[in-house]
BATORBA-882495 format. One record per residue (C-alpha): residue number from 1; z, x negated, y. Coordinates in nm, 2 decimals. Each point is the difference from the previous one (the first is absolute). Layout:
REM residues N
<dopa seq="NUM" z="Z" x="X" y="Y"/>
...
END
This chain:
REM residues 134
<dopa seq="1" z="-2.17" x="-1.80" y="3.11"/>
<dopa seq="2" z="-0.08" x="0.05" y="-0.36"/>
<dopa seq="3" z="0.21" x="-0.20" y="-0.26"/>
<dopa seq="4" z="-0.20" x="-0.26" y="-0.19"/>
<dopa seq="5" z="0.05" x="0.17" y="-0.34"/>
<dopa seq="6" z="-0.14" x="0.32" y="0.14"/>
<dopa seq="7" z="-0.31" x="-0.15" y="0.17"/>
<dopa seq="8" z="-0.20" x="-0.01" y="-0.32"/>
<dopa seq="9" z="0.04" x="0.38" y="-0.04"/>
<dopa seq="10" z="-0.09" x="0.07" y="0.36"/>
<dopa seq="11" z="-0.37" x="0.07" y="-0.07"/>
<dopa seq="12" z="0.05" x="0.19" y="-0.32"/>
<dopa seq="13" z="-0.05" x="0.38" y="-0.02"/>
<dopa seq="14" z="0.29" x="0.24" y="-0.01"/>
<dopa seq="15" z="-0.06" x="0.08" y="-0.36"/>
<dopa seq="16" z="0.05" x="-0.35" y="-0.11"/>
<dopa seq="17" z="0.32" x="-0.04" y="0.20"/>
<dopa seq="18" z="0.13" x="0.33" y="-0.14"/>
<dopa seq="19" z="-0.07" x="-0.12" y="-0.36"/>
<dopa seq="20" z="0.17" x="-0.33" y="0.08"/>
<dopa seq="21" z="0.31" x="0.18" y="0.12"/>
<dopa seq="22" z="-0.01" x="0.23" y="-0.29"/>
<dopa seq="23" z="-0.03" x="-0.29" y="-0.24"/>
<dopa seq="24" z="0.30" x="-0.17" y="0.16"/>
<dopa seq="25" z="0.21" x="0.32" y="-0.04"/>
<dopa seq="26" z="-0.10" x="0.03" y="-0.37"/>
<dopa seq="27" z="0.10" x="-0.36" y="-0.06"/>
<dopa seq="28" z="0.34" x="0.06" y="0.17"/>
<dopa seq="29" z="0.06" x="0.32" y="-0.21"/>
<dopa seq="30" z="-0.09" x="-0.17" y="-0.32"/>
<dopa seq="31" z="0.22" x="-0.30" y="0.07"/>
<dopa seq="32" z="0.30" x="0.24" y="0.07"/>
<dopa seq="33" z="-0.07" x="0.19" y="-0.32"/>
<dopa seq="34" z="-0.02" x="-0.32" y="-0.20"/>
<dopa seq="35" z="0.33" x="-0.12" y="0.16"/>
<dopa seq="36" z="0.18" x="0.33" y="-0.10"/>
<dopa seq="37" z="-0.14" x="-0.02" y="-0.35"/>
<dopa seq="38" z="0.11" x="-0.36" y="-0.04"/>
<dopa seq="39" z="0.35" x="0.09" y="0.13"/>
<dopa seq="40" z="0.02" x="0.29" y="-0.25"/>
<dopa seq="41" z="-0.11" x="-0.23" y="-0.29"/>
<dopa seq="42" z="0.23" x="-0.29" y="0.09"/>
<dopa seq="43" z="0.31" x="0.15" y="0.17"/>
<dopa seq="44" z="0.31" x="0.15" y="-0.16"/>
<dopa seq="45" z="-0.02" x="0.37" y="-0.08"/>
<dopa seq="46" z="0.30" x="0.22" y="-0.06"/>
<dopa seq="47" z="0.12" x="0.36" y="0.01"/>
<dopa seq="48" z="0.25" x="0.10" y="0.27"/>
<dopa seq="49" z="0.17" x="0.32" y="0.09"/>
<dopa seq="50" z="-0.14" x="0.18" y="0.31"/>
<dopa seq="51" z="0.13" x="0.26" y="0.23"/>
<dopa seq="52" z="-0.23" x="0.21" y="0.22"/>
<dopa seq="53" z="0.04" x="-0.05" y="0.37"/>
<dopa seq="54" z="-0.14" x="0.21" y="0.29"/>
<dopa seq="55" z="-0.19" x="-0.25" y="0.20"/>
<dopa seq="56" z="0.05" x="0.20" y="0.32"/>
<dopa seq="57" z="-0.34" x="-0.09" y="0.13"/>
<dopa seq="58" z="-0.23" x="0.22" y="0.22"/>
<dopa seq="59" z="-0.29" x="-0.08" y="-0.22"/>
<dopa seq="60" z="0.03" x="0.14" y="-0.36"/>
<dopa seq="61" z="-0.23" x="-0.09" y="-0.28"/>
<dopa seq="62" z="-0.01" x="0.05" y="-0.38"/>
<dopa seq="63" z="0.26" x="-0.26" y="-0.09"/>
<dopa seq="64" z="0.37" x="-0.01" y="-0.11"/>
<dopa seq="65" z="0.22" x="-0.24" y="0.19"/>
<dopa seq="66" z="0.25" x="-0.15" y="-0.25"/>
<dopa seq="67" z="0.31" x="-0.21" y="0.05"/>
<dopa seq="68" z="0.03" x="-0.25" y="-0.29"/>
<dopa seq="69" z="0.34" x="-0.08" y="-0.15"/>
<dopa seq="70" z="0.05" x="-0.34" y="-0.17"/>
<dopa seq="71" z="0.09" x="-0.02" y="-0.36"/>
<dopa seq="72" z="0.15" x="-0.29" y="-0.21"/>
<dopa seq="73" z="-0.34" x="-0.08" y="-0.16"/>
<dopa seq="74" z="-0.20" x="0.05" y="0.33"/>
<dopa seq="75" z="0.10" x="-0.20" y="0.31"/>
<dopa seq="76" z="-0.13" x="0.25" y="0.25"/>
<dopa seq="77" z="0.17" x="0.02" y="0.34"/>
<dopa seq="78" z="0.05" x="0.35" y="0.13"/>
<dopa seq="79" z="-0.34" x="0.06" y="0.16"/>
<dopa seq="80" z="-0.22" x="0.29" y="0.07"/>
<dopa seq="81" z="-0.36" x="0.03" y="-0.14"/>
<dopa seq="82" z="-0.27" x="0.26" y="0.03"/>
<dopa seq="83" z="-0.16" x="0.13" y="-0.32"/>
<dopa seq="84" z="-0.33" x="0.18" y="0.08"/>
<dopa seq="85" z="-0.08" x="0.31" y="-0.22"/>
<dopa seq="86" z="-0.32" x="0.20" y="-0.05"/>
<dopa seq="87" z="-0.04" x="0.33" y="0.18"/>
<dopa seq="88" z="0.02" x="0.24" y="-0.31"/>
<dopa seq="89" z="0.32" x="-0.16" y="-0.13"/>
<dopa seq="90" z="0.34" x="0.15" y="0.08"/>
<dopa seq="91" z="0.26" x="-0.21" y="0.16"/>
<dopa seq="92" z="0.13" x="-0.22" y="-0.29"/>
<dopa seq="93" z="0.33" x="-0.07" y="0.18"/>
<dopa seq="94" z="0.13" x="0.35" y="-0.08"/>
<dopa seq="95" z="0.16" x="-0.04" y="-0.34"/>
<dopa seq="96" z="0.18" x="0.24" y="-0.23"/>
<dopa seq="97" z="0.38" x="-0.04" y="-0.05"/>
<dopa seq="98" z="0.08" x="-0.30" y="-0.23"/>
<dopa seq="99" z="-0.32" x="-0.18" y="0.09"/>
<dopa seq="100" z="-0.03" x="-0.31" y="0.22"/>
<dopa seq="101" z="-0.30" x="-0.13" y="0.18"/>
<dopa seq="102" z="-0.09" x="-0.37" y="-0.07"/>
<dopa seq="103" z="-0.27" x="-0.22" y="0.14"/>
<dopa seq="104" z="-0.17" x="-0.30" y="-0.16"/>
<dopa seq="105" z="-0.05" x="-0.26" y="0.26"/>
<dopa seq="106" z="-0.15" x="-0.35" y="0.04"/>
<dopa seq="107" z="0.22" x="-0.25" y="0.17"/>
<dopa seq="108" z="-0.23" x="-0.24" y="0.18"/>
<dopa seq="109" z="0.12" x="-0.34" y="0.12"/>
<dopa seq="110" z="-0.02" x="0.12" y="0.36"/>
<dopa seq="111" z="0.02" x="0.35" y="0.14"/>
<dopa seq="112" z="0.14" x="0.33" y="-0.11"/>
<dopa seq="113" z="-0.02" x="0.14" y="-0.35"/>
<dopa seq="114" z="-0.33" x="0.17" y="-0.09"/>
<dopa seq="115" z="0.02" x="0.33" y="-0.19"/>
<dopa seq="116" z="-0.22" x="0.02" y="-0.31"/>
<dopa seq="117" z="0.09" x="0.33" y="-0.17"/>
<dopa seq="118" z="0.27" x="0.26" y="-0.01"/>
<dopa seq="119" z="0.22" x="0.09" y="-0.30"/>
<dopa seq="120" z="0.27" x="0.24" y="-0.10"/>
<dopa seq="121" z="0.32" x="-0.10" y="-0.17"/>
<dopa seq="122" z="0.11" x="0.25" y="-0.27"/>
<dopa seq="123" z="0.27" x="-0.07" y="-0.26"/>
<dopa seq="124" z="0.03" x="-0.36" y="0.11"/>
<dopa seq="125" z="-0.37" x="-0.08" y="-0.04"/>
<dopa seq="126" z="-0.26" x="-0.04" y="0.28"/>
<dopa seq="127" z="-0.33" x="0.19" y="-0.08"/>
<dopa seq="128" z="-0.29" x="-0.09" y="0.23"/>
<dopa seq="129" z="-0.14" x="0.31" y="0.18"/>
<dopa seq="130" z="-0.37" x="0.05" y="-0.06"/>
<dopa seq="131" z="-0.06" x="0.19" y="0.33"/>
<dopa seq="132" z="-0.29" x="0.19" y="-0.16"/>
<dopa seq="133" z="-0.25" x="0.18" y="0.21"/>
<dopa seq="134" z="-0.08" x="0.36" y="-0.10"/>
END
């Protein structure tokens, strides 16, 4: 038996149903993007030290798995986040001696921290990494 909300679409062509499903998916994606942008604009942002971690997963992708360390000015619990990197960029977690990898994160009200960008701490100062494509 067809549910009542679906009966009005029963006689419509497949193209119209496909467009309806596509429209619903676009609305869902736009609402998710708006929520993430709103969280980034209204939530606390801070820099925290990060250590690269081998995720030990059978599926590898172009990302760096990072364990965040809390700092006095950033109340981040020790958690692991994935930072996705473009294909032509070298692994940013490999640093020269004397350099530390830092991550700017958004701290939403609920959920884990969300990484925004990477930085390198040199001489006591965090410099954002541009991750330029060649």
